[in-house]
C-alpha positions in Angstrom: 0.0 0.0 0.0 1.3 3.4 -1.0 0.4 6.6 1.0 -0.6 9.6 -1.1 -0.5 13.1 0.4 -2.2 15.4 -2.1 -5.1 15.6 -4.5 -2.6 15.9 -7.4 -0.9 12.6 -6.4 -4.3 10.9 -6.4 -5.3 12.5 -9.7 -2.0 11.2 -11.3 -2.7 7.6 -10.1 -6.2 7.8 -11.6 -4.9 9.1 -14.9 -2.5 6.2 -15.2 -5.6 4.1 -16.0 -4.7 1.1 -13.8 -6.8 -0.8 -11.4 -6.6 1.2 -8.1 -8.3 1.3 -4.7 -8.1 4.5 -2.7 -8.8 4.2 1.0 -9.6 7.6 2.5 -9.7 8.1 6.3 -8.1 9.9 9.2 -5.7 8.4 11.7 -7.9 9.3 14.7 -10.7 7.0 13.4 -10.3 3.6 15.2 -12.8 1.8 12.9 -10.9 3.1 9.8 -7.7 1.7 11.1 -9.1 -1.8 11.7 -11.0 -1.8 8.4 -7.9 -0.6 6.5 -6.0 -3.8 7.5 -8.9 -6.0 6.4 -9.3 -4.3 3.0 -5.5 -4.5 2.5 -5.6 -8.3 3.0 -8.4 -8.5 0.4 -6.5 -6.3 -2.1 -3.4 -8.6 -1.8 -5.5 -11.5 -3.2 -6.6 -9.6 -6.3 -4.3 -9.5 -9.3 -3.3 -6.1 -10.6 -5.1 -4.2 -7.9 -3.0 -1.5 -6.3 -4.1 0.1 -3.0 -3.4 3.7 -1.9 -4.0 5.3 1.5 -5.1 8.9 1.8 -5.0 10.6 5.2 -7.6 13.3 4.7 -5.8 15.4 7.3 -3.0 16.0 4.8 -5.2 17.5 2.1 -8.8 18.5 3.0 -9.6 19.3 -0.7 -9.7 15.6 -1.5 -12.9 15.0 0.4 -14.7 17.8 -1.4 -13.3 17.0 -4.8 -14.2 13.3 -4.6 -17.4 13.8 -2.5 -16.2 11.8 0.5 -18.1 13.3 3.4 -18.0 10.3 5.8 -15.1 8.0 6.6 -13.8 5.5 5.9 -14.3 5.9 2.2 -13.2 3.6 -0.6 -13.0 4.6 -4.2 -12.0 2.1 -6.9 -10.9 3.2 -10.4 -10.3 1.0 -13.4 -9.0 2.3 -16.6 -9.5 5.9 -15.3 -13.1 5.4 -14.5 -14.7 5.2 -11.0 -16.3 1.7 -10.7 -16.9 1.4 -7.0 -17.6 3.7 -4.1 -18.3 2.8 -0.5 -18.3 4.8 2.7 -19.0 4.5 6.4 -20.6 1.1 6.7 -18.5 -1.2 4.6 -18.9 -4.9 4.2 -15.5 -6.6 3.6 -17.1 -9.6 2.0 -19.2 -7.4 -0.4 -16.1 -5.4 -1.3 -14.1 -8.6 -2.0 -16.8 -10.0 -4.2 -17.2 -6.8 -6.2 -13.4 -6.3 -6.6 -13.0 -9.9 -7.9 -15.8 -9.3 -10.4 -14.2 -6.1 -11.6 -10.9 -7.8 -11.9 -12.4 -10.6 -14.0 -14.0 -8.1 -16.3 -10.7 -6.3 -16.8 -8.9 -9.5 -17.6 -11.4 -10.7 -20.2 
C-alpha cells in the first residue's frame, strides 16, 4: 500500500488508468484503522489491484473533490473510471466480491 499526500498525487494515479483502490480516512478514526487492514488483505488477493491510502488530514480538498463526506471511504478506479464507491458502513465480503468481479471483467 502506498500513501498519497495530495489531491494531485491521487489524480496522477487515476490518470495512469490502472486498477486502483483508494482508502480515505483519518488516523484518529479507530474503525478506519481496523478496516484498512482488512481491506489491505483483500487487495493482496486480487491480481493487478493497487491500494493507496489517503490521510484526509493531509489535504482537505480531496474529500470535497471526490465527494467523500464520511469516513472511511473507498474509491475504486479501473482504466481511469470510477467503478466502486463505498463509505462508512462497509462490508468486507461485499467489497471482496465486487473487486473480484471487476478484476475478472478487466482480464477478459
